[in-house]
C-alpha positions in Angstrom: -26.3 53.4 -19.6 -25.3 56.9 -21.0 -21.8 55.6 -21.8 -23.2 52.6 -23.7 -25.5 55.0 -25.7 -22.5 57.1 -26.6 -20.5 54.1 -27.7 -23.4 52.9 -29.8 -23.6 56.2 -31.5 -19.8 56.1 -32.2 -20.1 52.6 -33.6 -22.9 53.7 -35.9 -20.8 56.7 -37.1 -17.8 54.5 -37.6 -19.9 52.0 -39.7 -21.3 54.7 -41.8 -17.9 56.3 -42.3 -16.4 52.9 -43.2 -19.0 52.5 -45.9 -18.0 55.9 -47.4 -14.2 55.2 -47.2 -14.5 51.7 -48.7 -16.7 53.1 -51.5 -14.2 55.9 -52.2 -10.8 54.1 -51.6 -11.6 50.4 -51.8 -10.9 47.8 -49.2 -7.1 48.1 -49.5 -7.2 51.8 -49.1 -9.6 51.9 -46.2 -7.3 52.6 -43.3 -8.3 53.3 -39.7 -6.7 56.7 -40.1 -9.0 57.5 -43.1 -12.1 56.1 -41.3 -11.2 58.3 -38.3 -10.8 61.4 -40.6 -14.1 60.6 -42.4 -16.0 60.3 -39.2 -14.2 63.1 -37.3 -13.5 60.4 -34.6 -10.3 59.6 -32.9 -8.8 56.4 -34.4 -8.6 55.0 -30.8 -12.4 54.6 -30.8 -12.2 52.0 -33.5 -10.4 49.8 -31.1 -12.7 50.6 -28.2 -15.8 49.8 -30.2 -14.4 46.9 -32.3 -11.7 44.2 -31.9 -9.7 45.5 -34.8 -10.1 46.9 -38.4 -11.3 43.5 -39.7 -14.0 43.4 -37.0 -15.1 46.9 -38.0 -15.2 45.8 -41.7 -17.2 42.6 -40.8 -19.7 44.6 -38.8 -20.0 47.1 -41.6 -20.8 44.4 -44.1 -23.2 42.7 -41.7 -25.0 46.1 -41.3 -25.3 46.4 -45.1 -26.6 42.8 -45.4 -29.2 43.5 -42.8 -30.3 46.7 -44.7 -30.5 44.7 -47.9 -32.7 42.0 -46.2 -35.0 44.6 -44.8 -35.4 46.2 -48.2 -36.2 42.9 -49.9 
């Protein structure tokens, strides 16, 4: 259970970091290396928490969609 909580926290940080990197560098410039740097997280965790970069981006946009729905 503790491990799952840690992975959930890392997922949350990666999603928040991805939002910042995409906002700063655009989708084309949002590399896993830049996301890792922005979140102070080893790049390997992207692949432990998500299938690949595209999955991370999809989950990030799903998260933003959910926030927007909650606001409206």
